[in-house]
PAMI-888843 format. One line per 4 residues: their letters; for each residue x, y, z of N, C-alpha, C. Coordinates in Angstrom, 1 decimal, m for minus. Layout:
A	X/Y/Z/X/Y/Z/X/Y/Z | ...
This chain:
VIWS	m1.1/m2.8/m11.2/m1.6/m2.9/m9.9/m0.9/m1.9/m9.0 | m1.6/m1.1/m8.2/m1.0/m0.1/m7.4/m1.4/m0.4/m5.9 | m0.4/m0.6/m5.1/m0.7/m0.7/m3.6/m0.1/0.5/m2.9 | m0.8/0.8/m1.8/m0.3/1.9/m1.0/m0.2/1.4/0.4
QDEK	0.8/1.9/1.1/1.0/1.5/2.5/0.0/2.3/3.4 | m0.5/1.6/4.4/m1.5/2.2/5.2/m0.9/3.2/6.2 | m1.7/4.1/6.7/m1.3/5.2/7.6/m0.7/4.6/8.9 | m1.3/3.6/9.4/m0.8/3.1/10.7/0.6/2.5/10.7
SSVI	1.0/1.9/9.6/2.4/1.3/9.5/3.4/2.3/8.8 | 2.9/3.5/8.4/3.8/4.4/7.8/4.5/5.3/8.8 | 5.8/5.6/8.6/6.5/6.6/9.4/6.1/8.0/8.9 | 6.1/8.2/7.6/5.6/9.4/7.0/4.6/9.0/6.0
YGMP	3.4/9.5/6.1/2.3/9.0/5.3/2.0/9.8/4.1 | 2.8/10.8/3.8/2.6/11.8/2.7/2.3/11.2/1.4 | 3.3/10.5/0.9/3.2/9.9/m0.5/2.1/8.8/m0.6 | 2.0/7.8/0.3/1.0/6.9/0.3/m0.4/7.5/0.4
MAVA	m0.5/8.5/1.2/m1.8/9.2/1.4/m2.2/9.9/0.1 | m1.3/10.5/m0.6/m1.6/11.2/m1.9/m2.2/10.2/m2.9 | m1.6/9.0/m3.0/m2.0/8.0/m3.9/m3.4/7.5/m3.5 | m3.6/7.3/m2.2/m4.9/6.8/m1.7/m6.0/7.8/m2.0
KAGL	m5.7/9.1/m1.6/m6.7/10.2/m1.8/m7.1/10.4/m3.2 | m6.1/10.1/m4.1/m6.4/10.3/m5.6/m7.2/9.1/m6.1 | m7.4/8.1/m5.3/m8.2/7.0/m5.8/m7.4/6.0/m6.7 | m6.1/6.1/m6.6/m5.3/5.3/m7.5/m4.9/3.9/m6.9
SDEI	m5.0/3.7/m5.6/m4.6/2.4/m5.0/m5.6/1.3/m5.3 | m5.1/0.2/m5.7/m6.0/m1.0/m5.8/m6.2/m1.6/m4.5 | m5.2/m1.5/m3.6/m5.3/m2.0/m2.2/m4.4/m1.1/m1.3 | m4.9/m0.9/m0.1/m4.1/m0.2/0.9/m3.7/m1.3/2.0
LALE	m2.4/m1.5/2.1/m1.9/m2.6/2.9/m0.9/m2.1/4.0 | m0.9/m2.8/5.1/0.1/m2.6/6.2/1.5/m3.0/5.6 | 2.5/m2.4/6.1/3.9/m2.7/5.6/4.2/m4.2/5.7 | 3.8/m4.8/6.8/4.1/m6.2/6.9/3.2/m7.1/6.0
EIGA	2.2/m6.6/5.3/1.4/m7.4/4.4/1.9/m7.3/2.9 | 2.7/m6.3/2.6/3.1/m6.0/1.3/3.9/m7.2/0.7 | 4.9/m7.7/1.4/5.7/m8.8/0.9/4.9/m10.0/0.5 | 4.1/m10.5/1.4/3.2/m11.6/1.2/2.3/m11.4/0.0
RLVE	1.8/m10.2/m0.1/0.8/m9.9/m1.2/1.6/m9.9/m2.5 | 2.8/m9.4/m2.5/3.6/m9.5/m3.7/3.9/m10.9/m4.2 | 4.3/m11.8/m3.3/4.5/m13.2/m3.6/3.2/m13.8/m4.1 | 2.1/m13.5/m3.5/0.8/m14.0/m3.9/0.5/m13.6/m5.3
GVS	0.8/m12.4/m5.6/0.5/m11.8/m6.9/1.3/m12.4/m8.1 | 2.5/m12.8/m7.8/3.3/m13.4/m8.9/3.3/m14.9/m8.9 | 2.6/m15.5/m8.0/2.6/m17.0/m7.9/1.5/m17.5/m8.8
């Protein structure tokens, strides 16, 4: 599973953008959503 941080919540969007543009992200999430999504994924 590959998640990318969204542009709006990124200070520097370079690396997350590269992953998203390459079509490698399963989900693009805001920074504040990543922790909850991680817990959800392992529960």
